[in-house]
PDBQT receptor file of N, H, CA, C and O in Angstrom, charges set to zero:
ATOM      1  N   MET A   1      -7.858  58.976  -5.072  1.00  0.00    +0.000 N 
ATOM      2  CA  MET A   1      -7.437  58.417  -3.811  1.00  0.00    +0.000 C 
ATOM      3  C   MET A   1      -6.755  59.514  -2.995  1.00  0.00    +0.000 C 
ATOM      4  O   MET A   1      -6.052  60.366  -3.537  1.00  0.00    +0.000 OA
ATOM      5  N   ASN A   2      -6.970  59.474  -1.711  1.00  0.00    +0.000 N 
ATOM      6  H   ASN A   2      -7.541  58.781  -1.270  1.00  0.00    +0.000 HD
ATOM      7  CA  ASN A   2      -6.387  60.443  -0.808  1.00  0.00    +0.000 C 
ATOM      8  C   ASN A   2      -4.863  60.275  -0.776  1.00  0.00    +0.000 C 
ATOM      9  O   ASN A   2      -4.385  59.151  -0.622  1.00  0.00    +0.000 OA
ATOM     10  N   PRO A   3      -4.084  61.361  -0.915  1.00  0.00    +0.000 N 
ATOM     11  CA  PRO A   3      -2.623  61.227  -0.916  1.00  0.00    +0.000 C 
ATOM     12  C   PRO A   3      -2.066  60.709   0.410  1.00  0.00    +0.000 C 
ATOM     13  O   PRO A   3      -0.960  60.168   0.443  1.00  0.00    +0.000 OA
ATOM     14  N   LEU A   4      -2.805  60.866   1.490  1.00  0.00    +0.000 N 
ATOM     15  H   LEU A   4      -3.703  61.306   1.464  1.00  0.00    +0.000 HD
ATOM     16  CA  LEU A   4      -2.330  60.352   2.774  1.00  0.00    +0.000 C 
ATOM     17  C   LEU A   4      -2.232  58.831   2.759  1.00  0.00    +0.000 C 
ATOM     18  O   LEU A   4      -1.376  58.258   3.433  1.00  0.00    +0.000 OA
ATOM     19  N   TRP A   5      -3.112  58.167   1.988  1.00  0.00    +0.000 N 
ATOM     20  H   TRP A   5      -3.807  58.633   1.440  1.00  0.00    +0.000 HD
ATOM     21  CA  TRP A   5      -3.029  56.710   1.866  1.00  0.00    +0.000 C 
ATOM     22  C   TRP A   5      -1.732  56.303   1.179  1.00  0.00    +0.000 C 
ATOM     23  O   TRP A   5      -1.120  55.296   1.536  1.00  0.00    +0.000 OA
ATOM     24  N   LEU A   6      -1.315  57.099   0.185  1.00  0.00    +0.000 N 
ATOM     25  H   LEU A   6      -1.812  57.917  -0.105  1.00  0.00    +0.000 HD
ATOM     26  CA  LEU A   6      -0.057  56.787  -0.502  1.00  0.00    +0.000 C 
ATOM     27  C   LEU A   6       1.128  56.906   0.455  1.00  0.00    +0.000 C 
ATOM     28  O   LEU A   6       2.061  56.105   0.398  1.00  0.00    +0.000 OA
ATOM     29  N   MET A   7       1.088  57.911   1.333  1.00  0.00    +0.000 N 
ATOM     30  H   MET A   7       0.330  58.562   1.379  1.00  0.00    +0.000 HD
ATOM     31  CA  MET A   7       2.154  58.067   2.311  1.00  0.00    +0.000 C 
ATOM     32  C   MET A   7       2.146  56.907   3.307  1.00  0.00    +0.000 C 
ATOM     33  O   MET A   7       3.206  56.415   3.695  1.00  0.00    +0.000 OA
ATOM     34  N   ARG A   8       0.970  56.476   3.715  1.00  0.00    +0.000 N 
ATOM     35  H   ARG A   8       0.110  56.876   3.400  1.00  0.00    +0.000 HD
ATOM     36  CA  ARG A   8       0.875  55.359   4.650  1.00  0.00    +0.000 C 
ATOM     37  C   ARG A   8       1.369  54.068   4.005  1.00  0.00    +0.000 C 
ATOM     38  O   ARG A   8       2.067  53.282   4.646  1.00  0.00    +0.000 OA
ATOM     39  N   MET A   9       1.011  53.844   2.741  1.00  0.00    +0.000 N 
ATOM     40  H   MET A   9       0.444  54.482   2.220  1.00  0.00    +0.000 HD
ATOM     41  CA  MET A   9       1.482  52.642   2.047  1.00  0.00    +0.000 C 
ATOM     42  C   MET A   9       3.007  52.663   1.910  1.00  0.00    +0.000 C 
ATOM     43  O   MET A   9       3.653  51.625   2.056  1.00  0.00    +0.000 OA
ATOM     44  N   ALA A  10       3.583  53.830   1.631  1.00  0.00    +0.000 N 
ATOM     45  H   ALA A  10       3.058  54.673   1.512  1.00  0.00    +0.000 HD
ATOM     46  CA  ALA A  10       5.039  53.935   1.520  1.00  0.00    +0.000 C 
ATOM     47  C   ALA A  10       5.695  53.631   2.862  1.00  0.00    +0.000 C 
ATOM     48  O   ALA A  10       6.741  52.984   2.914  1.00  0.00    +0.000 OA
ATOM     49  N   LYS A  11       5.084  54.095   3.942  1.00  0.00    +0.000 N 
ATOM     50  H   LYS A  11       4.235  54.621   3.901  1.00  0.00    +0.000 HD
ATOM     51  CA  LYS A  11       5.623  53.802   5.274  1.00  0.00    +0.000 C 
ATOM     52  C   LYS A  11       5.574  52.307   5.553  1.00  0.00    +0.000 C 
ATOM     53  O   LYS A  11       6.525  51.749   6.100  1.00  0.00    +0.000 OA
ATOM     54  N   TRP A  12       4.474  51.651   5.181  1.00  0.00    +0.000 N 
ATOM     55  H   TRP A  12       3.702  52.104   4.736  1.00  0.00    +0.000 HD
ATOM     56  CA  TRP A  12       4.349  50.204   5.415  1.00  0.00    +0.000 C 
ATOM     57  C   TRP A  12       5.381  49.420   4.609  1.00  0.00    +0.000 C 
ATOM     58  O   TRP A  12       5.871  48.388   5.067  1.00  0.00    +0.000 OA
ATOM     59  N   VAL A  13       5.717  49.903   3.408  1.00  0.00    +0.000 N 
ATOM     60  H   VAL A  13       5.319  50.742   3.036  1.00  0.00    +0.000 HD
ATOM     61  CA  VAL A  13       6.723  49.216   2.593  1.00  0.00    +0.000 C 
ATOM     62  C   VAL A  13       8.094  49.352   3.249  1.00  0.00    +0.000 C 
ATOM     63  O   VAL A  13       8.867  48.395   3.285  1.00  0.00    +0.000 OA
ATOM     64  N   ARG A  14       8.392  50.536   3.765  1.00  0.00    +0.000 N 
ATOM     65  H   ARG A  14       7.764  51.314   3.736  1.00  0.00    +0.000 HD
ATOM     66  CA  ARG A  14       9.701  50.751   4.394  1.00  0.00    +0.000 C 
ATOM     67  C   ARG A  14       9.812  50.066   5.749  1.00  0.00    +0.000 C 
ATOM     68  O   ARG A  14      10.860  49.513   6.084  1.00  0.00    +0.000 OA
ATOM     69  N   HIS A  15       8.741  50.100   6.524  1.00  0.00    +0.000 N 
ATOM     70  H   HIS A  15       7.890  50.548   6.252  1.00  0.00    +0.000 HD
ATOM     71  CA  HIS A  15       8.723  49.528   7.874  1.00  0.00    +0.000 C 
ATOM     72  C   HIS A  15       7.480  48.657   8.018  1.00  0.00    +0.000 C 
ATOM     73  O   HIS A  15       6.475  49.113   8.562  1.00  0.00    +0.000 OA
ATOM     74  N   PRO A  16       7.525  47.429   7.549  1.00  0.00    +0.000 N 
ATOM     75  CA  PRO A  16       6.325  46.577   7.611  1.00  0.00    +0.000 C 
ATOM     76  C   PRO A  16       5.948  46.255   9.059  1.00  0.00    +0.000 C 
ATOM     77  O   PRO A  16       6.811  46.226   9.936  1.00  0.00    +0.000 OA
ATOM     78  N   PRO A  17       4.657  46.012   9.306  1.00  0.00    +0.000 N 
ATOM     79  CA  PRO A  17       4.230  45.678  10.662  1.00  0.00    +0.000 C 
ATOM     80  C   PRO A  17       4.790  44.319  11.083  1.00  0.00    +0.000 C 
ATOM     81  O   PRO A  17       5.127  43.478  10.250  1.00  0.00    +0.000 OA
ATOM     82  N   SER A  18       4.878  44.133  12.387  1.00  0.00    +0.000 N 
ATOM     83  H   SER A  18       4.604  44.817  13.064  1.00  0.00    +0.000 HD
ATOM     84  CA  SER A  18       5.400  42.866  12.899  1.00  0.00    +0.000 C 
ATOM     85  C   SER A  18       4.380  41.749  12.661  1.00  0.00    +0.000 C 
ATOM     86  O   SER A  18       3.204  41.998  12.397  1.00  0.00    +0.000 OA
ATOM     87  N   LEU A  19       4.863  40.528  12.763  1.00  0.00    +0.000 N 
ATOM     88  H   LEU A  19       5.818  40.325  12.977  1.00  0.00    +0.000 HD
ATOM     89  CA  LEU A  19       3.981  39.368  12.589  1.00  0.00    +0.000 C 
ATOM     90  C   LEU A  19       2.860  39.394  13.616  1.00  0.00    +0.000 C 
ATOM     91  O   LEU A  19       1.728  39.026  13.303  1.00  0.00    +0.000 OA
ATOM     92  N   ARG A  20       3.154  39.817  14.818  1.00  0.00    +0.000 N 
ATOM     93  H   ARG A  20       4.074  40.116  15.073  1.00  0.00    +0.000 HD
ATOM     94  CA  ARG A  20       2.138  39.892  15.883  1.00  0.00    +0.000 C 
ATOM     95  C   ARG A  20       1.016  40.862  15.500  1.00  0.00    +0.000 C 
ATOM     96  O   ARG A  20      -0.159  40.552  15.697  1.00  0.00    +0.000 OA
ATOM     97  N   GLN A  21       1.361  42.019  14.961  1.00  0.00    +0.000 N 
ATOM     98  H   GLN A  21       2.316  42.270  14.800  1.00  0.00    +0.000 HD
ATOM     99  CA  GLN A  21       0.354  42.995  14.550  1.00  0.00    +0.000 C 
ATOM    100  C   GLN A  21      -0.505  42.455  13.410  1.00  0.00    +0.000 C 
ATOM    101  O   GLN A  21      -1.714  42.685  13.379  1.00  0.00    +0.000 OA
ATOM    102  N   VAL A  22       0.109  41.747  12.486  1.00  0.00    +0.000 N 
ATOM    103  H   VAL A  22       1.092  41.560  12.511  1.00  0.00    +0.000 HD
ATOM    104  CA  VAL A  22      -0.635  41.156  11.370  1.00  0.00    +0.000 C 
ATOM    105  C   VAL A  22      -1.593  40.095  11.888  1.00  0.00    +0.000 C 
ATOM    106  O   VAL A  22      -2.730  40.009  11.424  1.00  0.00    +0.000 OA
ATOM    107  N   GLN A  23      -1.147  39.281  12.851  1.00  0.00    +0.000 N 
ATOM    108  H   GLN A  23      -0.223  39.350  13.229  1.00  0.00    +0.000 HD
ATOM    109  CA  GLN A  23      -2.009  38.250  13.429  1.00  0.00    +0.000 C 
ATOM    110  C   GLN A  23      -3.198  38.872  14.163  1.00  0.00    +0.000 C 
ATOM    111  O   GLN A  23      -4.325  38.395  14.030  1.00  0.00    +0.000 OA
ATOM    112  N   ILE A  24      -2.956  39.922  14.926  1.00  0.00    +0.000 N 
ATOM    113  H   ILE A  24      -2.040  40.310  15.034  1.00  0.00    +0.000 HD
ATOM    114  CA  ILE A  24      -4.046  40.600  15.645  1.00  0.00    +0.000 C 
ATOM    115  C   ILE A  24      -5.056  41.167  14.652  1.00  0.00    +0.000 C 
ATOM    116  O   ILE A  24      -6.262  41.019  14.851  1.00  0.00    +0.000 OA
ATOM    117  N   ALA A  25      -4.586  41.810  13.592  1.00  0.00    +0.000 N 
ATOM    118  H   ALA A  25      -3.607  41.930  13.430  1.00  0.00    +0.000 HD
ATOM    119  CA  ALA A  25      -5.486  42.369  12.584  1.00  0.00    +0.000 C 
ATOM    120  C   ALA A  25      -6.296  41.264  11.911  1.00  0.00    +0.000 C 
ATOM    121  O   ALA A  25      -7.485  41.445  11.646  1.00  0.00    +0.000 OA
ATOM    122  N   ALA A  26      -5.667  40.122  11.631  1.00  0.00    +0.000 N 
ATOM    123  H   ALA A  26      -4.701  39.975  11.846  1.00  0.00    +0.000 HD
ATOM    124  CA  ALA A  26      -6.369  39.010  10.995  1.00  0.00    +0.000 C 
ATOM    125  C   ALA A  26      -7.450  38.451  11.912  1.00  0.00    +0.000 C 
ATOM    126  O   ALA A  26      -8.539  38.117  11.447  1.00  0.00    +0.000 OA
ATOM    127  N   VAL A  27      -7.165  38.344  13.207  1.00  0.00    +0.000 N 
ATOM    128  H   VAL A  27      -6.280  38.615  13.585  1.00  0.00    +0.000 HD
ATOM    129  CA  VAL A  27      -8.156  37.841  14.162  1.00  0.00    +0.000 C 
ATOM    130  C   VAL A  27      -9.339  38.808  14.263  1.00  0.00    +0.000 C 
ATOM    131  O   VAL A  27     -10.492  38.378  14.297  1.00  0.00    +0.000 OA
ATOM    132  N   VAL A  28      -9.058  40.101  14.309  1.00  0.00    +0.000 N 
ATOM    133  H   VAL A  28      -8.121  40.451  14.281  1.00  0.00    +0.000 HD
ATOM    134  CA  VAL A  28     -10.138  41.095  14.392  1.00  0.00    +0.000 C 
ATOM    135  C   VAL A  28     -11.008  41.042  13.136  1.00  0.00    +0.000 C 
ATOM    136  O   VAL A  28     -12.234  41.073  13.236  1.00  0.00    +0.000 OA
ATOM    137  N   ILE A  29     -10.395  40.963  11.964  1.00  0.00    +0.000 N 
ATOM    138  H   ILE A  29      -9.398  40.937  11.883  1.00  0.00    +0.000 HD
ATOM    139  CA  ILE A  29     -11.157  40.886  10.717  1.00  0.00    +0.000 C 
ATOM    140  C   ILE A  29     -11.981  39.608  10.666  1.00  0.00    +0.000 C 
ATOM    141  O   ILE A  29     -13.117  39.629  10.194  1.00  0.00    +0.000 OA
ATOM    142  N   ALA A  30     -11.429  38.488  11.148  1.00  0.00    +0.000 N 
ATOM    143  H   ALA A  30     -10.506  38.470  11.532  1.00  0.00    +0.000 HD
ATOM    144  CA  ALA A  30     -12.166  37.226  11.167  1.00  0.00    +0.000 C 
ATOM    145  C   ALA A  30     -13.365  37.307  12.120  1.00  0.00    +0.000 C 
ATOM    146  O   ALA A  30     -14.439  36.800  11.796  1.00  0.00    +0.000 OA
ATOM    147  N   LEU A  31     -13.198  37.930  13.281  1.00  0.00    +0.000 N 
ATOM    148  H   LEU A  31     -12.326  38.341  13.545  1.00  0.00    +0.000 HD
ATOM    149  CA  LEU A  31     -14.320  38.074  14.223  1.00  0.00    +0.000 C 
ATOM    150  C   LEU A  31     -15.434  38.947  13.643  1.00  0.00    +0.000 C 
ATOM    151  O   LEU A  31     -16.617  38.638  13.783  1.00  0.00    +0.000 OA
ATOM    152  N   VAL A  32     -15.038  40.036  12.992  1.00  0.00    +0.000 N 
ATOM    153  H   VAL A  32     -14.077  40.287  12.877  1.00  0.00    +0.000 HD
ATOM    154  CA  VAL A  32     -16.036  40.912  12.375  1.00  0.00    +0.000 C 
ATOM    155  C   VAL A  32     -16.786  40.160  11.283  1.00  0.00    +0.000 C 
ATOM    156  O   VAL A  32     -18.008  40.270  11.180  1.00  0.00    +0.000 OA
ATOM    157  N   ALA A  33     -16.063  39.396  10.467  1.00  0.00    +0.000 N 
ATOM    158  H   ALA A  33     -15.070  39.307  10.551  1.00  0.00    +0.000 HD
ATOM    159  CA  ALA A  33     -16.707  38.624   9.401  1.00  0.00    +0.000 C 
ATOM    160  C   ALA A  33     -17.627  37.554   9.978  1.00  0.00    +0.000 C 
ATOM    161  O   ALA A  33     -18.699  37.298   9.430  1.00  0.00    +0.000 OA
ATOM    162  N   LEU A  34     -17.219  36.929  11.072  1.00  0.00    +0.000 N 
ATOM    163  H   LEU A  34     -16.348  37.136  11.517  1.00  0.00    +0.000 HD
ATOM    164  CA  LEU A  34     -18.058  35.920  11.713  1.00  0.00    +0.000 C 
ATOM    165  C   LEU A  34     -19.349  36.526  12.254  1.00  0.00    +0.000 C 
ATOM    166  O   LEU A  34     -20.430  35.979  12.033  1.00  0.00    +0.000 OA
ATOM    167  N   ILE A  35     -19.247  37.635  12.950  1.00  0.00    +0.000 N 
ATOM    168  H   ILE A  35     -18.369  38.079  13.130  1.00  0.00    +0.000 HD
ATOM    169  CA  ILE A  35     -20.442  38.292  13.496  1.00  0.00    +0.000 C 
ATOM    170  C   ILE A  35     -21.351  38.753  12.369  1.00  0.00    +0.000 C 
ATOM    171  O   ILE A  35     -22.569  38.591  12.447  1.00  0.00    +0.000 OA
ATOM    172  N   TRP A  36     -20.765  39.331  11.314  1.00  0.00    +0.000 N 
ATOM    173  H   TRP A  36     -19.775  39.463  11.251  1.00  0.00    +0.000 HD
ATOM    174  CA  TRP A  36     -21.586  39.768  10.183  1.00  0.00    +0.000 C 
ATOM    175  C   TRP A  36     -22.298  38.578   9.551  1.00  0.00    +0.000 C 
ATOM    176  O   TRP A  36     -23.484  38.658   9.232  1.00  0.00    +0.000 OA
ATOM    177  N   GLY A  37     -21.576  37.473   9.370  1.00  0.00    +0.000 N 
ATOM    178  H   GLY A  37     -20.612  37.407   9.629  1.00  0.00    +0.000 HD
ATOM    179  CA  GLY A  37     -22.176  36.288   8.762  1.00  0.00    +0.000 C 
ATOM    180  C   GLY A  37     -23.301  35.722   9.605  1.00  0.00    +0.000 C 
ATOM    181  O   GLY A  37     -24.344  35.337   9.075  1.00  0.00    +0.000 OA
ATOM    182  N   LEU A  38     -23.098  35.668  10.917  1.00  0.00    +0.000 N 
ATOM    183  H   LEU A  38     -22.251  35.981  11.347  1.00  0.00    +0.000 HD
ATOM    184  CA  LEU A  38     -24.164  35.178  11.799  1.00  0.00    +0.000 C 
ATOM    185  C   LEU A  38     -25.399  36.062  11.704  1.00  0.00    +0.000 C 
ATOM    186  O   LEU A  38     -26.523  35.564  11.646  1.00  0.00    +0.000 OA
ATOM    187  N   ASP A  39     -25.188  37.375  11.690  1.00  0.00    +0.000 N 
ATOM    188  H   ASP A  39     -24.275  37.780  11.737  1.00  0.00    +0.000 HD
ATOM    189  CA  ASP A  39     -26.317  38.299  11.598  1.00  0.00    +0.000 C 
ATOM    190  C   ASP A  39     -26.986  38.214  10.229  1.00  0.00    +0.000 C 
ATOM    191  O   ASP A  39     -28.213  38.237  10.133  1.00  0.00    +0.000 OA
ATOM    192  N   HIS A  40     -26.193  38.118   9.186  1.00  0.00    +0.000 N 
ATOM    193  H   HIS A  40     -25.196  38.099   9.264  1.00  0.00    +0.000 HD
ATOM    194  CA  HIS A  40     -26.732  38.104   7.829  1.00  0.00    +0.000 C 
ATOM    195  C   HIS A  40     -27.590  36.861   7.564  1.00  0.00    +0.000 C 
ATOM    196  O   HIS A  40     -28.621  36.943   6.896  1.00  0.00    +0.000 OA
ATOM    197  N   PHE A  41     -27.162  35.724   8.086  1.00  0.00    +0.000 N 
ATOM    198  H   PHE A  41     -26.324  35.657   8.629  1.00  0.00    +0.000 HD
ATOM    199  CA  PHE A  41     -27.886  34.484   7.836  1.00  0.00    +0.000 C 
ATOM    200  C   PHE A  41     -28.916  34.154   8.914  1.00  0.00    +0.000 C 
ATOM    201  O   PHE A  41     -29.513  33.078   8.887  1.00  0.00    +0.000 OA
ATOM    202  N   GLY A  42     -29.131  35.072   9.866  1.00  0.00    +0.000 N 
ATOM    203  H   GLY A  42     -28.645  35.947   9.888  1.00  0.00    +0.000 HD
ATOM    204  CA  GLY A  42     -30.216  34.927  10.825  1.00  0.00    +0.000 C 
ATOM    205  C   GLY A  42     -29.884  34.115  12.061  1.00  0.00    +0.000 C 
ATOM    206  O   GLY A  42     -30.799  33.692  12.769  1.00  0.00    +0.000 OA
ATOM    207  N   PHE A  43     -28.621  33.882  12.347  1.00  0.00    +0.000 N 
ATOM    208  H   PHE A  43     -27.879  34.225  11.772  1.00  0.00    +0.000 HD
ATOM    209  CA  PHE A  43     -28.250  33.116  13.526  1.00  0.00    +0.000 C 
ATOM    210  C   PHE A  43     -27.891  33.986  14.727  1.00  0.00    +0.000 C 
ATOM    211  O   PHE A  43     -27.634  33.458  15.808  1.00  0.00    +0.000 OA
ATOM    212  N   TRP A  44     -27.869  35.301  14.561  1.00  0.00    +0.000 N 
ATOM    213  H   TRP A  44     -28.077  35.730  13.682  1.00  0.00    +0.000 HD
ATOM    214  CA  TRP A  44     -27.562  36.206  15.667  1.00  0.00    +0.000 C 
ATOM    215  C   TRP A  44     -28.813  36.339  16.528  1.00  0.00    +0.000 C 
ATOM    216  O   TRP A  44     -29.898  36.545  15.985  1.00  0.00    +0.000 OA
ATOM    217  N   PRO A  45     -28.700  36.229  17.865  1.00  0.00    +0.000 N 
ATOM    218  CA  PRO A  45     -29.888  36.266  18.721  1.00  0.00    +0.000 C 
ATOM    219  C   PRO A  45     -30.567  37.633  18.708  1.00  0.00    +0.000 C 
ATOM    220  O   PRO A  45     -29.916  38.665  18.549  1.00  0.00    +0.000 OA
ATOM    221  N   ASP A  46     -31.887  37.618  18.878  1.00  0.00    +0.000 N 
ATOM    222  H   ASP A  46     -32.417  36.779  19.008  1.00  0.00    +0.000 HD
ATOM    223  CA  ASP A  46     -32.646  38.861  18.854  1.00  0.00    +0.000 C 
ATOM    224  C   ASP A  46     -32.272  39.792  20.003  1.00  0.00    +0.000 C 
ATOM    225  O   ASP A  46     -32.317  41.012  19.846  1.00  0.00    +0.000 OA
ATOM    226  N   TRP A  47     -31.901  39.232  21.161  1.00  0.00    +0.000 N 
ATOM    227  H   TRP A  47     -31.864  38.241  21.288  1.00  0.00    +0.000 HD
ATOM    228  CA  TRP A  47     -31.577  40.083  22.299  1.00  0.00    +0.000 C 
ATOM    229  C   TRP A  47     -30.289  40.868  22.072  1.00  0.00    +0.000 C 
ATOM    230  O   TRP A  47     -30.032  41.842  22.780  1.00  0.00    +0.000 OA
ATOM    231  N   ALA A  48     -29.491  40.470  21.116  1.00  0.00    +0.000 N 
ATOM    232  H   ALA A  48     -29.699  39.679  20.541  1.00  0.00    +0.000 HD
ATOM    233  CA  ALA A  48     -28.230  41.155  20.858  1.00  0.00    +0.000 C 
ATOM    234  C   ALA A  48     -28.352  42.189  19.741  1.00  0.00    +0.000 C 
ATOM    235  O   ALA A  48     -27.364  42.835  19.393  1.00  0.00    +0.000 OA
ATOM    236  N   ARG A  49     -29.522  42.352  19.186  1.00  0.00    +0.000 N 
ATOM    237  H   ARG A  49     -30.324  41.827  19.469  1.00  0.00    +0.000 HD
ATOM    238  CA  ARG A  49     -29.716  43.336  18.119  1.00  0.00    +0.000 C 
ATOM    239  C   ARG A  49     -30.049  44.700  18.713  1.00  0.00    +0.000 C 
ATOM    240  O   ARG A  49     -30.655  44.804  19.780  1.00  0.00    +0.000 OA
ATOM    241  N   VAL A  50     -29.643  45.727  18.006  1.00  0.00    +0.000 N 
ATOM    242  H   VAL A  50     -29.150  45.643  17.140  1.00  0.00    +0.000 HD
ATOM    243  CA  VAL A  50     -29.923  47.089  18.424  1.00  0.00    +0.000 C 
ATOM    244  C   VAL A  50     -31.058  47.621  17.568  1.00  0.00    +0.000 C 
ATOM    245  O   VAL A  50     -31.008  47.559  16.340  1.00  0.00    +0.000 OA
ATOM    246  N   GLU A  51     -32.068  48.138  18.223  1.00  0.00    +0.000 N 
ATOM    247  H   GLU A  51     -32.108  48.188  19.221  1.00  0.00    +0.000 HD
ATOM    248  CA  GLU A  51     -33.182  48.723  17.485  1.00  0.00    +0.000 C 
ATOM    249  C   GLU A  51     -33.073  50.241  17.553  1.00  0.00    +0.000 C 
ATOM    250  O   GLU A  51     -32.719  50.815  18.583  1.00  0.00    +0.000 OA
ATOM    251  N   ARG A  52     -33.381  50.858  16.453  1.00  0.00    +0.000 N 
ATOM    252  H   ARG A  52     -33.669  50.392  15.616  1.00  0.00    +0.000 HD
ATOM    253  CA  ARG A  52     -33.322  52.312  16.412  1.00  0.00    +0.000 C 
ATOM    254  C   ARG A  52     -34.444  52.907  17.249  1.00  0.00    +0.000 C 
ATOM    255  O   ARG A  52     -35.568  52.405  17.263  1.00  0.00    +0.000 OA
ATOM    256  N   ALA A  53     -34.114  53.981  17.939  1.00  0.00    +0.000 N 
ATOM    257  H   ALA A  53     -33.201  54.389  17.927  1.00  0.00    +0.000 HD
ATOM    258  CA  ALA A  53     -35.133  54.698  18.699  1.00  0.00    +0.000 C 
ATOM    259  C   ALA A  53     -35.977  55.508  17.713  1.00  0.00    +0.000 C 
ATOM    260  O   ALA A  53     -35.470  55.963  16.688  1.00  0.00    +0.000 OA
ATOM    261  N   PRO A  54     -37.252  55.684  18.021  1.00  0.00    +0.000 N 
ATOM    262  CA  PRO A  54     -38.091  56.482  17.108  1.00  0.00    +0.000 C 
ATOM    263  C   PRO A  54     -37.593  57.924  17.051  1.00  0.00    +0.000 C 
ATOM    264  O   PRO A  54     -37.088  58.469  18.033  1.00  0.00    +0.000 OA
ATOM    265  N   ARG A  55     -37.747  58.511  15.897  1.00  0.00    +0.000 N 
ATOM    266  H   ARG A  55     -38.157  58.069  15.100  1.00  0.00    +0.000 HD
ATOM    267  CA  ARG A  55     -37.320  59.895  15.725  1.00  0.00    +0.000 C 
ATOM    268  C   ARG A  55     -38.230  60.835  16.515  1.00  0.00    +0.000 C 
ATOM    269  O   ARG A  55     -39.451  60.679  16.531  1.00  0.00    +0.000 OA
ATOM    270  N   VAL A  56     -37.619  61.789  17.153  1.00  0.00    +0.000 N 
ATOM    271  H   VAL A  56     -36.627  61.916  17.141  1.00  0.00    +0.000 HD
ATOM    272  CA  VAL A  56     -38.377  62.778  17.896  1.00  0.00    +0.000 C 
ATOM    273  C   VAL A  56     -38.660  63.942  16.955  1.00  0.00    +0.000 C 
ATOM    274  O   VAL A  56     -37.735  64.499  16.364  1.00  0.00    +0.000 OA
ATOM    275  N   PRO A  57     -39.931  64.316  16.809  1.00  0.00    +0.000 N 
ATOM    276  CA  PRO A  57     -40.227  65.426  15.888  1.00  0.00    +0.000 C 
ATOM    277  C   PRO A  57     -39.657  66.739  16.427  1.00  0.00    +0.000 C 
ATOM    278  O   PRO A  57     -39.694  67.019  17.626  1.00  0.00    +0.000 OA
ATOM    279  N   ARG A  58     -39.135  67.519  15.505  1.00  0.00    +0.000 N 
ATOM    280  H   ARG A  58     -39.105  67.291  14.532  1.00  0.00    +0.000 HD
ATOM    281  CA  ARG A  58     -38.609  68.849  15.890  1.00  0.00    +0.000 C 
ATOM    282  C   ARG A  58     -39.746  69.818  16.097  1.00  0.00    +0.000 C 
ATOM    283  O   ARG A  58     -40.792  69.730  15.454  1.00  0.00    +0.000 OA
ATOM    284  N   LEU A  59     -39.522  70.733  16.996  1.00  0.00    +0.000 N 
ATOM    285  H   LEU A  59     -38.672  70.804  17.518  1.00  0.00    +0.000 HD
ATOM    286  CA  LEU A  59     -40.555  71.755  17.260  1.00  0.00    +0.000 C 
ATOM    287  C   LEU A  59     -40.321  72.981  16.445  1.00  0.00    +0.000 C 
ATOM    288  O   LEU A  59     -41.088  73.939  16.537  1.00  0.00    +0.000 OA
TER     289      LEU A  59
């Protein structure tokens, strides 16, 4: 594990985030999970999907 994560975890223990920050993070994670679930189970509309552009051959 990267030692910077240990420093960040120690900082969070000493100075925990506010309730507002935790709520915002929870809402963002829930939205990401909802969008992923819709896409995974086939309910995401086709017009909202991104298609990869064809690869351009190198010269």
